[in-house]
VOGU-3710 file (C-alpha; in Angstrom, 3 decimals, decimal comma):
1> mrvglltrey> 133,112/-20,418/28,343  135,958/-17,933/29,012  136,796/-17,816/32,728  139,320/-15,738/34,665  140,555/-17,440/37,855  142,100/-15,023/40,360  144,406/-16,039/43,208  147,440/-14,955/45,143  149,038/-18,409/45,272  149,766/-20,523/42,214
11> ppdvyggagv> 152,602/-22,967/41,481  155,428/-22,728/42,160  154,405/-20,252/44,890  151,955/-22,297/46,970  152,179/-22,098/50,750  148,654/-22,811/52,027  145,425/-24,691/51,454  143,914/-22,029/49,208  146,874/-22,322/46,863  146,555/-26,107/46,750
21> hveflarelr> 142,849/-25,721/45,998  143,430/-23,338/43,086  146,271/-25,426/41,669  144,203/-28,581/41,323  140,930/-26,859/40,483  142,638/-25,010/37,622  144,160/-28,239/36,353  140,743/-29,872/36,083  138,945/-26,757/34,797  141,253/-26,476/31,781
31> slveldvhcw> 139,539/-29,440/30,115  136,089/-27,947/30,741  136,440/-24,180/30,078  138,800/-21,701/28,446  140,782/-20,631/31,496  143,194/-17,816/32,308  144,767/-17,802/35,771  145,821/-14,455/37,247  148,153/-14,767/40,232  150,988/-13,055/42,064
41> gegraegvir> 154,506/-13,399/40,729  156,729/-12,588/37,766  156,396/-13,524/34,102  153,776/-15,110/31,928  153,089/-18,627/30,661  150,359/-20,226/28,597  147,107/-19,480/30,393  148,873/-18,004/33,460  149,390/-14,254/33,933  151,449/-13,188/36,937
51> hrpwsaldaa> 151,269/-9,778/38,570  153,488/-8,135/41,160  152,670/-5,238/43,505  153,523/-1,842/42,134  157,115/-0,908/42,891  156,002/2,543/44,078  154,317/0,725/46,995  157,287/-1,424/48,021  157,399/0,212/51,458  153,632/0,507/51,870
61> ndalrtfsvd> 151,189/-1,542/53,941  150,648/-5,024/52,495  146,946/-4,364/51,979  147,725/-1,447/49,665  150,232/-3,568/47,767  147,551/-6,238/47,394  145,107/-3,719/45,979  147,671/-2,694/43,355  147,800/-6,315/42,192  144,002/-6,391/42,150
71> lamtaglegr> 143,937/-3,394/39,792  146,411/-5,084/37,446  144,374/-8,304/37,504  141,196/-6,369/36,710  142,824/-4,793/33,675  143,725/-8,282/32,415  140,168/-9,645/32,577  138,895/-8,043/29,385  137,212/-10,646/27,187  136,352/-13,027/30,024
81> elvhshtwya> 132,722/-14,121/30,454  133,004/-14,876/34,176  135,519/-14,197/36,936  136,199/-16,475/39,913  138,282/-15,112/42,804  139,914/-16,863/45,765  140,729/-15,198/49,121  140,692/-11,492/49,987  143,948/-11,071/48,078  141,995/-11,388/44,824
91> nlaghlgkll> 138,374/-10,684/45,808  138,585/-6,982/45,043  139,833/-7,750/41,521  136,855/-10,045/41,012  134,462/-7,356/42,199  136,055/-4,668/40,016  135,982/-7,026/37,037  132,264/-7,524/37,577  131,681/-3,758/37,589  134,045/-2,872/34,759
101> ygiphvmtah> 133,132/-5,589/32,281  129,597/-6,454/33,371  130,446/-10,120/33,985  129,374/-12,402/36,850  131,687/-12,743/39,833  131,973/-16,060/41,684  134,142/-16,065/44,790  135,354/-18,956/46,894  135,695/-18,221/50,611  138,582/-20,203/52,070
111> sleplrpwka> 138,507/-18,212/55,309  136,797/-15,080/56,580  138,466/-11,907/57,807  135,983/-11,299/60,682  136,972/-14,701/62,099  140,700/-13,961/61,891  141,160/-10,905/64,149  144,793/-11,874/64,727  145,434/-10,687/61,141  145,552/-7,177/62,604
121> eqlgggyals> 148,871/-8,284/64,136  150,194/-8,868/60,612  148,497/-6,091/58,623  147,943/-3,368/61,216  145,452/-0,885/59,766  145,519/-2,946/56,585  143,234/-5,433/58,331  140,426/-2,872/58,019  141,172/-2,710/54,282  141,254/-6,489/53,829
131> swaertaies> 137,973/-6,756/55,738  136,416/-4,031/53,588  137,547/-5,758/50,383  136,118/-9,104/51,483  132,803/-7,620/52,623  132,386/-5,588/49,437  133,115/-8,567/47,215  131,125/-11,174/49,110  127,978/-9,059/49,454  128,045/-8,170/45,743
141> adavvavsga> 129,083/-11,511/44,257  126,744/-13,454/42,000  127,668/-16,650/43,840  129,767/-17,509/46,883  131,364/-20,942/47,185  131,823/-22,309/50,696  134,362/-25,124/51,014  132,333/-26,809/53,759  128,927/-26,742/55,396  130,463/-25,141/58,480
151> mredilgcyp> 131,993/-22,486/56,263  128,579/-21,728/54,762  127,200/-21,131/58,255  130,155/-18,857/59,061  129,639/-16,852/55,861  125,979/-16,241/56,586  126,741/-15,444/60,202  129,414/-12,882/59,325  127,508/-11,387/56,390  123,770/-11,497/57,194
161> aldpakvhiv> 122,991/-9,143/54,286  124,020/-11,903/51,869  121,203/-13,877/50,228  121,578/-17,504/51,483  120,527/-18,750/48,026  123,786/-17,362/46,657  125,987/-19,475/48,937  126,857/-22,898/47,509  128,861/-25,707/49,137  131,627/-27,234/47,008
171> hngidttlyr> 134,085/-29,149/49,172  137,822/-29,014/48,646  139,314/-31,996/46,879  142,395/-34,188/46,861  144,336/-35,858/44,045  144,578/-39,383/45,389  146,757/-40,514/42,476  149,334/-37,979/43,617  148,741/-38,183/47,365  149,178/-41,889/47,993
181> pdhgtdvlrr> 151,443/-43,920/50,274  155,163/-43,681/49,494  157,100/-46,339/51,365  160,537/-45,001/50,467  162,692/-43,774/53,342  165,292/-41,504/51,742  163,646/-38,315/53,034  163,389/-39,718/56,551  167,080/-40,647/56,532  168,116/-37,229/55,249
191> igldpdrpyv> 166,164/-35,445/57,994  167,715/-37,720/60,596  164,610/-39,514/61,826  165,034/-42,740/63,758  163,179/-45,393/61,691  162,578/-47,489/64,795  160,628/-44,745/66,591  157,148/-43,485/65,622  156,686/-39,799/64,918  153,954/-37,191/65,161
201> lfvgritrqk> 153,849/-34,903/62,112  152,632/-31,331/61,669  152,628/-29,580/58,284  151,518/-25,976/58,089  152,287/-22,302/58,438  153,309/-20,629/61,684  150,142/-18,630/62,301  147,637/-18,089/65,090  145,049/-19,878/62,962  147,041/-23,118/62,754
211> gvphllravr> 147,387/-23,395/66,533  151,092/-24,279/66,476  151,843/-22,915/69,977  149,112/-25,179/71,382  150,766/-28,154/69,705  154,244/-27,340/71,007  152,899/-27,251/74,543  150,720/-30,356/74,074  153,522/-32,661/72,886  155,790/-31,941/75,857
221> didpaaqvvl> 154,370/-34,889/77,787  153,265/-37,381/75,142  154,860/-40,837/74,884  158,636/-40,191/75,112  159,255/-42,858/72,470  157,584/-40,664/69,852  159,506/-38,218/67,704  157,944/-34,888/66,738  158,370/-33,513/63,202  157,338/-29,910/62,530
231> cagapdtpei> 157,216/-28,870/58,872  156,446/-25,303/59,860  157,389/-22,098/58,083  156,153/-18,806/56,602  155,440/-17,088/59,944  152,821/-14,356/59,759  154,753/-11,911/61,924  158,147/-11,601/63,653  156,314/-11,889/66,976  154,735/-15,267/66,285
241> dqefrdlfqe> 157,987/-16,437/64,692  159,816/-15,635/67,942  157,087/-17,270/70,025  157,424/-20,432/67,943  161,217/-20,444/68,272  161,054/-20,003/72,039  158,532/-22,841/72,431  160,565/-25,061/70,100  163,695/-24,510/72,183  161,784/-25,295/75,382
251> lsrvregvhw> 160,380/-28,477/73,824  163,807/-29,574/72,577  165,188/-29,251/76,107  162,607/-31,595/77,648  162,384/-34,326/74,999  164,553/-35,977/72,367  163,728/-36,449/68,701  162,185/-33,062/67,965  162,775/-31,985/64,368  161,911/-28,587/62,860
261> ipqmlprpev> 161,929/-28,174/59,074  161,393/-24,445/58,384  161,736/-24,561/54,605  158,901/-25,587/52,292  159,608/-29,158/51,200  158,789/-30,407/47,691  155,465/-32,238/47,560  156,992/-35,739/47,067  159,006/-35,311/50,258  155,944/-34,213/52,225
271> iqllthaavf> 154,056/-37,248/50,909  156,780/-39,569/52,170  156,702/-37,910/55,590  152,907/-38,175/55,696  153,062/-41,855/54,748  155,424/-42,872/57,539  153,945/-40,714/60,305  152,328/-42,659/63,135  149,821/-39,823/63,364  149,277/-36,483/61,645
281> vcpsvyeplg> 148,167/-33,609/63,863  146,153/-30,522/62,908  145,720/-28,207/65,940  143,987/-25,358/64,079  141,781/-23,008/66,079  140,016/-21,924/62,871  139,799/-24,051/59,725  137,098/-23,816/57,041  138,007/-27,310/55,790  141,690/-28,232/56,136
291> ivnleamacg> 143,090/-29,750/52,934  146,168/-30,971/54,778  144,000/-33,460/56,691  142,802/-34,867/53,381  146,410/-35,133/52,224  147,329/-37,133/55,322  144,295/-39,387/54,948  145,086/-40,005/51,271  148,533/-41,197/52,373  146,916/-43,693/54,752
301> tpvvasrvgg> 147,747/-41,845/57,971  145,423/-41,401/60,984  144,664/-37,803/61,955  144,295/-36,051/65,298  142,629/-32,702/64,652  140,702/-29,958/66,369  136,934/-30,127/66,187  136,464/-26,765/64,465  135,021/-25,432/61,212  134,875/-27,933/58,384
311> ipevvddert> 137,362/-30,428/59,832  134,573/-32,769/61,090  133,317/-32,935/57,482  136,694/-34,448/56,515  137,923/-36,384/59,538  135,417/-39,028/60,616  135,855/-39,098/64,405  137,005/-42,489/65,742  137,024/-43,909/62,189  139,700/-41,984/60,278
321> gvlvpvdddf> 141,083/-40,100/63,254  140,296/-38,385/66,536  138,716/-34,939/66,941  139,566/-32,758/69,926  137,333/-29,907/71,162  138,967/-26,478/71,244  138,218/-25,556/74,847  140,103/-24,711/78,016  141,571/-28,246/78,037  142,511/-28,236/74,332
331> etglaralda> 146,217/-28,882/74,834  145,549/-31,697/77,293  143,004/-33,152/74,880  145,524/-33,047/72,030  148,107/-34,877/74,130  145,631/-37,582/75,184  144,420/-38,109/71,616  147,970/-38,372/70,283  148,917/-40,858/72,978  145,791/-42,916/72,241
341> vlgdpvaara> 146,725/-43,262/68,580  150,423/-43,834/69,285  149,548/-46,465/71,856  147,384/-48,623/69,567  149,152/-49,233/66,227  146,516/-51,732/65,084  143,668/-49,233/65,512  145,860/-46,502/63,970  146,462/-48,641/60,892  142,722/-49,225/60,521
351> mgeagrerav> 142,097/-45,472/60,780  144,695/-44,827/58,102  143,125/-47,361/55,740  139,660/-45,890/56,327  141,036/-42,402/55,710  142,522/-43,398/52,370  139,228/-45,006/51,361  137,279/-41,883/52,341  139,629/-39,553/50,463  139,394/-41,616/47,265
361> gefgwdavar> 135,649/-42,079/47,411  134,436/-38,615/48,366  136,950/-35,881/47,518  138,169/-36,230/43,917  139,127/-32,979/42,125  137,404/-34,023/38,901  134,072/-34,021/40,721  134,881/-30,654/42,350  135,599/-29,119/38,930  132,403/-30,472/37,403
371> rtvrlyeeil> 130,333/-29,054/40,267  132,105/-25,722/39,855  131,376/-25,549/36,119  127,720/-26,392/36,716  127,610/-23,400/39,051  129,216/-21,205/36,377  126,563/-22,326/33,889  123,731/-21,561/36,312  125,119/-18,098/37,005  125,576/-17,262/33,310
381> kqa> 122,010/-18,306/32,578  120,797/-15,852/35,200  123,014/-13,012/33,999
//
């Protein structure tokens, strides 16, 4: 079976959960199908074709630049039997490949444009284009993969014209041989963390979706003994970047031990930080699944996360972590949940152990790839 996998992010350029998903899915798919990956970037390697936006559009809206990559990806799909796209950055290429070559199009929805209105802040009028591309692709796809049950409900709610029989749930996965506790301390020492003080850890992009401003306000009044480590970068817009910087400065003035790491750390360093964290926090206001919670759990760390989207399908409330409703008291709820975990190390350790067990037992990438290939086979039989 000859499959074209389309994505914006692919190693070494991975900055979000969708990129992590594609990286590990592609790794497992290579033993099951003949796979070409089309992604953004420069150059070409075995089985990986990189495309960059057309230089004539260097000063154009990002949505137009994305569409130029989609056209290049479409041209590279000749000879494939099936195309599988990820995120709106590649959905249009999947749809055009379906039309041009007469092949089935499977798309995985990692998020939905109608549920991310703040993207208009980043794309301006391009948000109408990204929304059009997603709607066109999703309503015409042969199959739509939802990464959680909550995501399936969101898809059908946003796109009621879509046949529910076409929407299939295949959860995100985690490589628990890679994401596992690392008890080294070299990264902690280099960052300047006090080994005798617990720390709260956030890892994610500076976006409205990830709820970082809520977190910066919530941790102002948590246990003063706790350090706060923010692995936060890739801001969506200059405005949210400035908002983050202002809140970070305010937080640094009222408590000690606040550390901001703006650059993307290598995966082994993130794993060490996850391992030693007293608690990992995910304050997202919208999250179809939240791979980063799985990563923390696989490293044996308890999680405090918002009760939104697919997160409750990953974090077992009061067993592997604590879920906080996103309501008018969200920031207060985050602070209370963090203090509860920080204040009971024995219970926190039990949560971490249960999280590791859950990640190993239920979210392996090999199983995700096999389920994905079975879907491909079903779709090709119907074609």
